[in-house]
C-alpha positions as a LaTeX table, in Angstrom:
\begin{tabular}{lrrr}
\hline
Residue & $x$ (\AA) & $y$ (\AA) & $z$ (\AA) \\
\hline
Met1 & $-30.35$ & $-35.92$ & 10.95 \\
Thr2 & $-28.79$ & $-32.47$ & 10.63 \\
Thr3 & $-25.27$ & $-31.20$ & 11.05 \\
Arg4 & $-24.54$ & $-28.05$ & 12.96 \\
Ala5 & $-23.23$ & $-25.34$ & 10.65 \\
Lys6 & $-20.02$ & $-23.76$ & 11.85 \\
Arg7 & $-18.80$ & $-20.20$ & 11.66 \\
Pro8 & $-15.29$ & $-19.64$ & 10.25 \\
Ala9 & $-14.23$ & $-18.44$ & 13.73 \\
Asp10 & $-15.15$ & $-21.86$ & 15.15 \\
Thr11 & $-12.02$ & $-23.19$ & 13.44 \\
Tyr12 & $-9.78$ & $-21.27$ & 15.78 \\
Ser13 & $-6.52$ & $-19.47$ & 15.02 \\
Pro14 & $-4.62$ & $-17.16$ & 17.38 \\
Leu15 & $-4.84$ & $-14.58$ & 14.60 \\
Tyr16 & $-8.41$ & $-13.95$ & 15.76 \\
Phe17 & $-6.83$ & $-11.86$ & 18.53 \\
Leu18 & $-6.39$ & $-9.33$ & 15.71 \\
Ala19 & $-10.18$ & $-8.86$ & 15.70 \\
Ser20 & $-9.94$ & $-7.57$ & 19.26 \\
Leu21 & $-6.86$ & $-5.53$ & 18.37 \\
Gly22 & $-8.61$ & $-3.85$ & 15.46 \\
Ala23 & $-11.58$ & $-2.84$ & 17.60 \\
Gly24 & $-9.20$ & $-1.38$ & 20.17 \\
Gly25 & $-7.39$ & 0.52 & 17.45 \\
Leu26 & $-10.64$ & 2.08 & 16.29 \\
Thr27 & $-11.15$ & 3.27 & 19.86 \\
Val28 & $-7.92$ & 5.23 & 19.46 \\
Thr29 & $-9.10$ & 6.81 & 16.19 \\
Phe30 & $-12.15$ & 8.25 & 17.96 \\
Phe31 & $-10.00$ & 9.50 & 20.83 \\
Met32 & $-8.02$ & 11.53 & 18.28 \\
Phe33 & $-11.07$ & 13.82 & 17.94 \\
Leu34 & $-10.87$ & 14.60 & 21.64 \\
Phe35 & $-7.09$ & 14.70 & 21.86 \\
Phe36 & $-6.59$ & 17.27 & 19.12 \\
Trp37 & $-9.86$ & 19.21 & 19.05 \\
Val38 & $-10.68$ & 19.63 & 22.78 \\
Pro39 & $-8.53$ & 22.16 & 24.71 \\
His40 & $-6.71$ & 20.58 & 27.66 \\
Pro41 & $-4.35$ & 23.21 & 29.09 \\
Asn42 & $-3.76$ & 21.61 & 32.50 \\
Gln43 & $-2.47$ & 18.16 & 31.45 \\
Pro44 & $-1.03$ & 16.56 & 28.29 \\
Val45 & $-4.26$ & 14.73 & 27.42 \\
Pro46 & $-7.94$ & 15.70 & 27.59 \\
Ile47 & $-9.85$ & 14.30 & 30.55 \\
Phe48 & $-13.56$ & 14.16 & 31.30 \\
Glu49 & $-13.65$ & 17.67 & 32.79 \\
Asp50 & $-12.04$ & 19.17 & 29.65 \\
Ile51 & $-14.37$ & 17.25 & 27.36 \\
Trp52 & $-17.48$ & 18.19 & 29.34 \\
Ala53 & $-16.47$ & 21.86 & 29.39 \\
Ala54 & $-15.94$ & 21.81 & 25.61 \\
Phe55 & $-19.27$ & 20.05 & 25.11 \\
Ser56 & $-21.11$ & 22.50 & 27.36 \\
Gln57 & $-19.53$ & 25.66 & 26.00 \\
Gly58 & $-18.44$ & 24.75 & 22.48 \\
Asp59 & $-20.23$ & 25.31 & 19.20 \\
Met60 & $-22.40$ & 22.67 & 17.56 \\
Pro61 & $-19.74$ & 21.10 & 15.28 \\
Leu62 & $-17.51$ & 20.46 & 18.30 \\
Gln63 & $-20.44$ & 19.08 & 20.30 \\
Val64 & $-21.27$ & 16.69 & 17.46 \\
Ala65 & $-17.64$ & 15.59 & 17.24 \\
Ile66 & $-17.53$ & 14.92 & 20.99 \\
Val67 & $-20.74$ & 12.86 & 20.89 \\
Ile68 & $-19.41$ & 10.83 & 17.95 \\
Ala69 & $-16.13$ & 10.28 & 19.82 \\
Trp70 & $-17.92$ & 9.19 & 23.01 \\
Ile71 & $-20.11$ & 6.73 & 21.10 \\
Gly72 & $-17.19$ & 5.39 & 19.06 \\
Ile73 & $-15.00$ & 4.90 & 22.13 \\
Ala74 & $-17.79$ & 3.12 & 24.03 \\
Val75 & $-18.82$ & 0.83 & 21.15 \\
Phe76 & $-15.38$ & $-0.24$ & 20.01 \\
Thr77 & $-13.96$ & $-0.65$ & 23.52 \\
Phe78 & $-16.88$ & $-2.95$ & 24.29 \\
Leu79 & $-16.15$ & $-4.92$ & 21.11 \\
Asn80 & $-12.43$ & $-4.95$ & 21.93 \\
Val81 & $-12.98$ & $-6.46$ & 25.40 \\
Lys82 & $-15.68$ & $-8.86$ & 24.20 \\
Leu83 & $-13.44$ & $-10.29$ & 21.47 \\
Leu84 & $-10.44$ & $-10.44$ & 23.80 \\
Leu85 & $-12.37$ & $-12.55$ & 26.32 \\
Trp86 & $-13.72$ & $-14.77$ & 23.53 \\
Asn87 & $-10.17$ & $-15.31$ & 22.27 \\
Phe88 & $-8.88$ & $-16.27$ & 25.71 \\
Ser89 & $-11.65$ & $-18.85$ & 26.02 \\
Ala90 & $-11.11$ & $-20.19$ & 22.50 \\
Leu91 & $-7.33$ & $-20.32$ & 22.96 \\
Ser92 & $-7.74$ & $-22.29$ & 26.19 \\
Ala93 & $-9.72$ & $-24.94$ & 24.30 \\
Phe94 & $-7.35$ & $-24.79$ & 21.33 \\
Arg95 & $-4.40$ & $-25.65$ & 23.58 \\
Gln96 & $-5.90$ & $-29.11$ & 24.13 \\
Thr97 & $-5.84$ & $-30.01$ & 20.42 \\
Asp98 & $-3.29$ & $-31.60$ & 18.11 \\
Ala99 & $-3.52$ & $-28.48$ & 15.94 \\
Tyr100 & $-2.00$ & $-26.45$ & 18.78 \\
Thr101 & 0.91 & $-28.90$ & 19.11 \\
Ala102 & 1.51 & $-28.66$ & 15.36 \\
Leu103 & 1.39 & $-24.87$ & 15.52 \\
Arg104 & 3.99 & $-24.76$ & 18.31 \\
Asn105 & 6.35 & $-26.70$ & 16.03 \\
Ser106 & 5.93 & $-24.60$ & 12.90 \\
Asn107 & 6.60 & $-21.09$ & 11.61 \\
Ala108 & 3.06 & $-20.22$ & 12.72 \\
Glu109 & 4.13 & $-20.40$ & 16.38 \\
Thr110 & 4.63 & $-16.63$ & 16.24 \\
Thr111 & 0.88 & $-16.14$ & 15.66 \\
Leu112 & 0.56 & $-16.66$ & 19.42 \\
Leu113 & 2.07 & $-13.18$ & 19.80 \\
Ala114 & $-1.29$ & $-11.80$ & 18.68 \\
Gly115 & $-2.43$ & $-12.55$ & 22.26 \\
Pro116 & $-0.12$ & $-10.16$ & 24.14 \\
Leu117 & $-0.51$ & $-7.67$ & 21.29 \\
Ala118 & $-4.29$ & $-7.54$ & 21.75 \\
Ala119 & $-4.01$ & $-7.55$ & 25.56 \\
Ala120 & $-1.66$ & $-4.54$ & 25.50 \\
Met121 & $-4.09$ & $-2.71$ & 23.23 \\
Thr122 & $-6.91$ & $-3.37$ & 25.68 \\
Ile123 & $-4.92$ & $-1.79$ & 28.52 \\
Asn124 & $-4.41$ & 1.27 & 26.33 \\
Ala125 & $-8.13$ & 1.30 & 25.51 \\
Met126 & $-9.01$ & 1.23 & 29.21 \\
Phe127 & $-6.95$ & 4.39 & 29.74 \\
Ile128 & $-8.86$ & 6.06 & 26.92 \\
Val129 & $-12.16$ & 5.07 & 28.52 \\
Gly130 & $-10.97$ & 6.50 & 31.82 \\
Met131 & $-9.97$ & 9.81 & 30.29 \\
Ala132 & $-13.19$ & 10.11 & 28.28 \\
Phe133 & $-15.72$ & 9.07 & 30.92 \\
Val134 & $-14.33$ & 9.08 & 34.47 \\
Pro135 & $-14.56$ & 12.37 & 36.45 \\
Arg136 & $-11.59$ & 13.40 & 38.62 \\
Leu137 & $-9.36$ & 10.71 & 37.11 \\
Trp138 & $-6.34$ & 13.00 & 37.16 \\
Thr139 & $-6.46$ & 13.26 & 40.96 \\
Val140 & $-5.39$ & 9.60 & 41.24 \\
Val141 & $-3.46$ & 9.17 & 38.01 \\
Glu142 & $-0.05$ & 9.00 & 39.69 \\
Tyr143 & $-1.27$ & 5.89 & 41.51 \\
Leu144 & $-2.59$ & 4.41 & 38.26 \\
Phe145 & 0.69 & 4.71 & 36.36 \\
Pro146 & 2.59 & 2.13 & 38.48 \\
Met147 & $-0.38$ & $-0.22$ & 38.20 \\
Ala148 & $-0.42$ & 0.22 & 34.43 \\
Met149 & 3.32 & $-0.46$ & 34.22 \\
Ile150 & 2.85 & $-3.66$ & 36.19 \\
Ala151 & 0.09 & $-4.72$ & 33.77 \\
Phe152 & 2.23 & $-3.91$ & 30.74 \\
Gly153 & 5.14 & $-5.68$ & 32.41 \\
Ile154 & 3.10 & $-8.88$ & 32.72 \\
Val155 & 2.07 & $-8.65$ & 29.07 \\
Gly156 & 5.66 & $-7.88$ & 28.06 \\
Ile157 & 6.98 & $-10.94$ & 29.90 \\
Trp158 & 4.29 & $-13.03$ & 28.22 \\
Ala159 & 5.41 & $-11.74$ & 24.81 \\
Leu160 & 9.13 & $-12.22$ & 25.52 \\
Arg161 & 8.57 & $-15.79$ & 26.73 \\
Leu162 & 6.69 & $-16.66$ & 23.54 \\
Ile163 & 9.44 & $-15.10$ & 21.43 \\
Gly164 & 12.07 & $-16.94$ & 23.50 \\
Asp165 & 10.30 & $-20.27$ & 22.96 \\
Phe166 & 10.18 & $-19.70$ & 19.20 \\
Leu167 & 13.72 & $-18.40$ & 18.72 \\
Gly168 & 15.14 & $-20.95$ & 21.14 \\
Arg169 & 13.55 & $-23.72$ & 19.12 \\
Val170 & 14.53 & $-22.56$ & 15.62 \\
Leu171 & 17.99 & $-21.14$ & 16.41 \\
Ser172 & 19.28 & $-23.90$ & 18.67 \\
Gln173 & 19.27 & $-26.41$ & 15.83 \\
Gly174 & 18.84 & $-26.21$ & 12.09 \\
Gly175 & 16.00 & $-27.37$ & 9.92 \\
Leu176 & 13.13 & $-26.29$ & 12.19 \\
Phe177 & 12.25 & $-23.08$ & 10.33 \\
Asp178 & 10.62 & $-23.43$ & 6.92 \\
Val179 & 12.23 & $-20.73$ & 4.79 \\
Thr180 & 9.89 & $-21.49$ & 1.89 \\
Ala181 & 6.94 & $-20.47$ & 4.14 \\
His182 & 8.66 & $-17.24$ & 5.17 \\
Asn183 & 7.39 & $-15.42$ & 2.06 \\
Ser184 & 5.36 & $-12.75$ & 3.89 \\
Phe185 & 5.78 & $-10.34$ & 6.79 \\
Ala186 & 3.94 & $-12.68$ & 9.16 \\
Gln187 & 7.10 & $-13.03$ & 11.25 \\
Leu188 & 6.87 & $-9.32$ & 12.15 \\
Leu189 & 4.03 & $-10.06$ & 14.57 \\
Pro190 & 6.46 & $-10.35$ & 17.53 \\
Ala191 & 7.84 & $-6.89$ & 16.73 \\
Phe192 & 4.28 & $-5.55$ & 16.57 \\
Ala193 & 3.56 & $-6.97$ & 20.03 \\
Leu194 & 6.79 & $-5.58$ & 21.51 \\
Ser195 & 6.10 & $-2.12$ & 20.13 \\
Met196 & 2.58 & $-2.14$ & 21.58 \\
Val197 & 3.95 & $-2.98$ & 25.02 \\
Gly198 & 6.58 & $-0.28$ & 24.59 \\
Val199 & 4.08 & 2.46 & 23.74 \\
Gly200 & 2.09 & 1.50 & 26.83 \\
Phe201 & 5.17 & 1.94 & 29.01 \\
Ala202 & 5.83 & 5.28 & 27.32 \\
Ala203 & 2.51 & 6.75 & 28.49 \\
Pro204 & 3.73 & 7.55 & 32.04 \\
Thr205 & 6.82 & 9.11 & 30.45 \\
Ala206 & 4.62 & 11.75 & 28.85 \\
Met207 & 1.96 & 12.13 & 31.52 \\
Ser208 & 3.53 & 11.58 & 34.93 \\
Thr209 & 4.96 & 14.42 & 36.98 \\
Thr210 & 6.99 & 12.07 & 39.20 \\
Pro211 & 10.60 & 11.99 & 37.92 \\
Glu212 & 11.17 & 8.42 & 39.13 \\
Thr213 & 8.09 & 7.17 & 37.29 \\
Val214 & 9.09 & 9.05 & 34.14 \\
Ala215 & 12.66 & 7.68 & 34.23 \\
Ile216 & 11.59 & 4.06 & 34.80 \\
Ala217 & 8.97 & 4.26 & 32.07 \\
Met218 & 11.50 & 5.91 & 29.73 \\
Val219 & 14.07 & 3.16 & 30.16 \\
Ile220 & 11.65 & 0.23 & 29.87 \\
Ser221 & 9.83 & 1.69 & 26.87 \\
Thr222 & 13.21 & 2.25 & 25.20 \\
Phe223 & 14.08 & $-1.43$ & 25.69 \\
Phe224 & 10.88 & $-2.59$ & 24.03 \\
Ala225 & 11.22 & 0.00 & 21.23 \\
Val226 & 14.79 & $-0.99$ & 20.41 \\
Thr227 & 13.93 & $-4.69$ & 20.54 \\
Ala228 & 10.96 & $-4.12$ & 18.24 \\
Val229 & 13.10 & $-2.17$ & 15.73 \\
Val230 & 15.85 & $-4.83$ & 15.67 \\
Tyr231 & 13.31 & $-7.64$ & 15.27 \\
Thr232 & 11.50 & $-5.74$ & 12.51 \\
Leu233 & 14.68 & $-5.15$ & 10.51 \\
Leu234 & 15.87 & $-8.74$ & 10.76 \\
Ala235 & 12.49 & $-10.39$ & 10.09 \\
Ala236 & 11.60 & $-8.03$ & 7.24 \\
Ala237 & 14.96 & $-8.45$ & 5.50 \\
Thr238 & 14.84 & $-12.24$ & 5.55 \\
Ala239 & 11.15 & $-12.30$ & 4.58 \\
Phe240 & 11.69 & $-9.99$ & 1.62 \\
Thr241 & 14.41 & $-12.29$ & 0.32 \\
Ser242 & 12.02 & $-15.22$ & 0.54 \\
Met243 & 9.24 & $-13.25$ & $-1.18$ \\
Leu244 & 11.55 & $-12.35$ & $-4.06$ \\
His245 & 12.30 & $-16.05$ & $-4.51$ \\
Tyr246 & 8.91 & $-17.66$ & $-3.90$ \\
Gly247 & 6.45 & $-14.79$ & $-4.32$ \\
Thr248 & 4.17 & $-13.53$ & $-1.54$ \\
His249 & 1.95 & $-16.10$ & 0.16 \\
Lys250 & $-1.52$ & $-14.98$ & $-0.93$ \\
Glu251 & $-3.34$ & $-15.62$ & 2.34 \\
Ala252 & $-0.66$ & $-13.69$ & 4.23 \\
Gly253 & $-0.78$ & $-10.72$ & 1.85 \\
Pro254 & $-2.12$ & $-8.30$ & 4.51 \\
Thr255 & 1.08 & $-8.75$ & 6.51 \\
Leu256 & 2.91 & $-6.70$ & 3.88 \\
Met257 & 1.38 & $-3.66$ & 5.57 \\
Val258 & 2.11 & $-4.66$ & 9.19 \\
Ile259 & 4.97 & $-2.17$ & 9.19 \\
Val260 & 2.34 & 0.60 & 8.99 \\
Pro261 & 1.00 & 0.04 & 12.55 \\
Ile262 & 4.49 & $-0.64$ & 13.87 \\
Val263 & 5.57 & 2.77 & 12.55 \\
Thr264 & 2.58 & 4.53 & 14.13 \\
Ile265 & 3.12 & 2.88 & 17.50 \\
Leu266 & 6.84 & 3.65 & 17.57 \\
Ser267 & 6.20 & 7.22 & 16.42 \\
Ile268 & 3.80 & 7.79 & 19.32 \\
Leu269 & 6.27 & 6.10 & 21.67 \\
Phe270 & 9.07 & 8.47 & 20.63 \\
Leu271 & 6.76 & 11.49 & 20.83 \\
Arg272 & 5.75 & 10.49 & 24.35 \\
Gln273 & 9.39 & 10.11 & 25.32 \\
Gly274 & 10.14 & 13.51 & 23.80 \\
His275 & 7.38 & 15.12 & 25.84 \\
Gly276 & 8.70 & 13.45 & 28.99 \\
Leu277 & 12.20 & 14.71 & 28.30 \\
His278 & 10.79 & 18.21 & 27.77 \\
Ala279 & 8.45 & 18.32 & 30.77 \\
Thr280 & 10.58 & 16.49 & 33.32 \\
Phe281 & 14.22 & 16.76 & 32.26 \\
Asp282 & 14.22 & 20.11 & 30.41 \\
Val283 & 15.36 & 18.58 & 27.10 \\
His284 & 13.67 & 20.35 & 24.20 \\
Ala285 & 13.02 & 19.51 & 20.56 \\
Ser286 & 11.66 & 22.08 & 18.10 \\
Asp287 & 8.29 & 21.80 & 16.37 \\
Gly288 & 10.11 & 21.79 & 13.04 \\
Glu289 & 12.08 & 18.71 & 14.05 \\
Thr290 & 8.84 & 16.99 & 15.04 \\
Leu291 & 7.34 & 17.85 & 11.65 \\
Val292 & 10.28 & 16.29 & 9.80 \\
Phe293 & 10.22 & 13.21 & 12.02 \\
Leu294 & 6.51 & 12.62 & 11.43 \\
Ala295 & 6.89 & 13.24 & 7.69 \\
Arg296 & 9.56 & 10.54 & 7.55 \\
Met297 & 7.39 & 8.08 & 9.47 \\
Leu298 & 4.39 & 8.85 & 7.26 \\
Ser299 & 6.55 & 8.29 & 4.18 \\
Ile300 & 7.48 & 4.81 & 5.38 \\
Gln301 & 3.79 & 4.06 & 5.84 \\
Leu302 & 2.88 & 5.23 & 2.34 \\
Ile303 & 5.61 & 3.03 & 0.83 \\
Phe304 & 4.34 & $-0.13$ & 2.52 \\
Leu305 & 0.68 & 0.73 & 1.99 \\
Ala306 & 1.39 & 1.06 & $-1.72$ \\
Leu307 & 3.40 & $-2.17$ & $-1.79$ \\
Gly308 & 0.79 & $-4.18$ & 0.09 \\
Leu309 & $-2.16$ & $-2.90$ & $-1.93$ \\
Leu310 & $-0.28$ & $-3.51$ & $-5.19$ \\
Val311 & 0.53 & $-7.14$ & $-4.37$ \\
Met312 & $-2.92$ & $-7.94$ & $-2.96$ \\
Arg313 & $-4.63$ & $-6.39$ & $-5.98$ \\
Arg314 & $-2.46$ & $-8.46$ & $-8.33$ \\
Gln315 & $-3.27$ & $-11.61$ & $-6.35$ \\
Gly316 & $-7.00$ & $-10.86$ & $-6.12$ \\
Tyr317 & $-6.95$ & $-10.92$ & $-2.32$ \\
Phe318 & $-9.85$ & $-8.52$ & $-1.77$ \\
Lys319 & $-12.02$ & $-10.28$ & $-4.34$ \\
Asp320 & $-11.51$ & $-13.59$ & $-2.59$ \\
Phe321 & $-11.14$ & $-12.89$ & 1.14 \\
Val322 & $-12.90$ & $-9.58$ & 1.78 \\
Leu323 & $-15.62$ & $-9.20$ & $-0.84$ \\
Gly324 & $-15.82$ & $-12.84$ & $-1.86$ \\
Pro325 & $-16.77$ & $-16.15$ & $-0.25$ \\
Lys326 & $-13.38$ & $-17.18$ & 1.15 \\
Thr327 & $-12.35$ & $-16.44$ & 4.72 \\
Ser328 & $-9.00$ & $-16.16$ & 6.46 \\
Pro329 & $-8.36$ & $-15.00$ & 10.04 \\
Gly330 & $-5.35$ & $-13.13$ & 8.67 \\
Ser331 & $-7.78$ & $-10.74$ & 6.97 \\
Tyr332 & $-8.06$ & $-8.92$ & 10.31 \\
Ala333 & $-4.48$ & $-7.76$ & 9.74 \\
Leu334 & $-5.99$ & $-5.39$ & 7.16 \\
Val335 & $-7.64$ & $-3.41$ & 9.96 \\
Cys336 & $-4.36$ & $-2.37$ & 11.57 \\
Pro337 & $-2.93$ & $-0.33$ & 8.64 \\
Gly338 & $-6.18$ & 1.62 & 8.23 \\
Val339 & $-6.25$ & 2.50 & 11.92 \\
Ala340 & $-2.55$ & 3.28 & 12.07 \\
Phe341 & $-2.53$ & 5.51 & 9.01 \\
Ala342 & $-5.52$ & 7.50 & 10.32 \\
Val343 & $-3.90$ & 7.99 & 13.72 \\
Leu344 & $-0.50$ & 9.04 & 12.37 \\
Met345 & $-2.20$ & 11.45 & 9.95 \\
His346 & $-3.83$ & 13.19 & 12.93 \\
Phe347 & $-0.43$ & 13.48 & 14.62 \\
Phe348 & 1.25 & 14.70 & 11.42 \\
Ile349 & $-1.42$ & 17.36 & 10.92 \\
Asn350 & $-1.63$ & 18.59 & 14.52 \\
Lys351 & 1.79 & 17.92 & 16.07 \\
Gly352 & 3.62 & 18.55 & 12.82 \\
Leu353 & 1.96 & 21.01 & 10.46 \\
Val354 & $-0.15$ & 23.00 & 12.94 \\
Ala355 & 2.41 & 23.10 & 15.74 \\
Ser356 & 5.16 & 24.29 & 13.38 \\
Gly357 & 2.93 & 26.99 & 11.93 \\
Ala358 & 2.79 & 25.47 & 8.44 \\
Ile359 & $-1.03$ & 25.49 & 8.40 \\
Asp360 & $-3.76$ & 27.05 & 10.51 \\
Lys361 & $-5.71$ & 24.88 & 12.91 \\
Phe362 & $-9.27$ & 24.35 & 11.64 \\
Gly363 & $-8.40$ & 26.07 & 8.34 \\
Ile364 & $-9.18$ & 24.76 & 4.86 \\
Met365 & $-5.93$ & 22.80 & 4.51 \\
Phe366 & $-6.39$ & 21.39 & 8.01 \\
Trp367 & $-9.80$ & 19.93 & 7.17 \\
Ala368 & $-8.70$ & 18.75 & 3.74 \\
Leu369 & $-5.93$ & 16.67 & 5.32 \\
Thr370 & $-8.06$ & 15.62 & 8.29 \\
Ala371 & $-10.66$ & 14.33 & 5.80 \\
Ile372 & $-8.06$ & 11.81 & 4.61 \\
Ala373 & $-7.62$ & 10.50 & 8.16 \\
Ile374 & $-11.39$ & 10.33 & 8.71 \\
Ala375 & $-11.87$ & 8.55 & 5.36 \\
Ser376 & $-9.29$ & 5.93 & 6.38 \\
Gln377 & $-11.11$ & 5.54 & 9.70 \\
Gly378 & $-14.49$ & 5.16 & 7.97 \\
Leu379 & $-13.22$ & 2.55 & 5.50 \\
Thr380 & $-11.65$ & 0.63 & 8.37 \\
Ile381 & $-14.92$ & 0.62 & 10.33 \\
Ala382 & $-16.70$ & $-0.74$ & 7.24 \\
Leu383 & $-14.00$ & $-3.42$ & 6.92 \\
Val384 & $-14.38$ & $-4.45$ & 10.57 \\
Leu385 & $-18.15$ & $-4.79$ & 10.22 \\
Arg386 & $-17.70$ & $-6.85$ & 7.05 \\
Leu387 & $-15.10$ & $-9.18$ & 8.56 \\
Asn388 & $-17.10$ & $-9.64$ & 11.75 \\
Arg389 & $-20.12$ & $-10.72$ & 9.70 \\
Gln390 & $-17.95$ & $-13.11$ & 7.70 \\
His391 & $-16.19$ & $-14.73$ & 10.64 \\
Phe392 & $-18.51$ & $-14.36$ & 13.62 \\
Gly393 & $-21.94$ & $-14.00$ & 12.02 \\
Lys394 & $-24.60$ & $-16.68$ & 12.06 \\
Pro395 & $-23.63$ & $-19.57$ & 9.77 \\
Ala396 & $-25.76$ & $-20.61$ & 6.86 \\
Ala397 & $-28.68$ & $-22.87$ & 7.64 \\
Ala398 & $-27.62$ & $-26.40$ & 8.39 \\
Lys399 & $-28.21$ & $-28.88$ & 5.58 \\
Ala400 & $-30.17$ & $-32.06$ & 6.14 \\
Val401 & $-28.07$ & $-35.18$ & 5.99 \\
Pro402 & $-29.88$ & $-38.45$ & 5.21 \\
Ala403 & $-29.68$ & $-41.04$ & 7.95 \\
Glu404 & $-27.82$ & $-44.17$ & 6.98 \\
\hline
\end{tabular}
């Protein structure tokens, strides 16, 4: 008789939602080409009409960039949705197992927050698809914003309920949280989810022309941003103490860089709020202030990128879990920093350096810095393809097992 070979993904973990999240993040990296390189004078983001006009009238390099962006958005949004639906199905089956009961009574309960995190990213990705491919979208956008806020509200409630279950369990009585297993930044996943919901709520703040919509979105996105910051500070401080005492848990090494995507998401959230304050409430910030703000956020990212890469190199993480034979669903957490760094670099270059007049748009320095963002994007795409083959690819041929 033969046994059916299993893929690593067949042994389910909620961290596989990060596979969907990473694909959605790569969708955003391709949208950066359109957002910063395609003129869009009539609204704060490029829409299909702007992109088509640039493609029809632009020079060949811009046309090539638009085609690459269209293909990238289509491919990775498809992968994002496909993996999200697979995760929902797998999670439904996982809930019926003893492993799920054990997870709900351990530190790993917070891995369930990867679900609302990925779902919020998918909503953001759908908006990108609409802007890139749907004609006349802006004629109905004011009707779409309330619908989007309802969707993000549902995801936000889902996230808050999961966080409430976890904190209610571990804080209501002692001894239920294993401090010795807190030696990573894995407990920052709830903050990551909250920030993703917050940046979704911030979109109408920047794009709507209805003051009521802008104000509601501003207040709710502020709540999620503040909650994410408080959670990040508390969880990171306690985790760092544990890491100093016990060392970093090797399999959770990628979580050392989870602050990188949190920083990008919150930076975009605050930029969106700033644009809403400017456009709707006549509150202005200078381009120089934006440059300094983005430089500070980028500095935080570089610190934690360096820390994470240093520790994982010392522990041989890449040799074992990325390039080697071992697999861990937590490896998908490596995708997020690559995406986040690339995206924030685009904002730093365009909203910071170019807008303040420090460098010329499309000049030598512009492309030298943009090449760094594109290199990060390219390496992250290669990583996603590698991890997908490892975890979701066809398993090795089943071995014959002698009948007894």
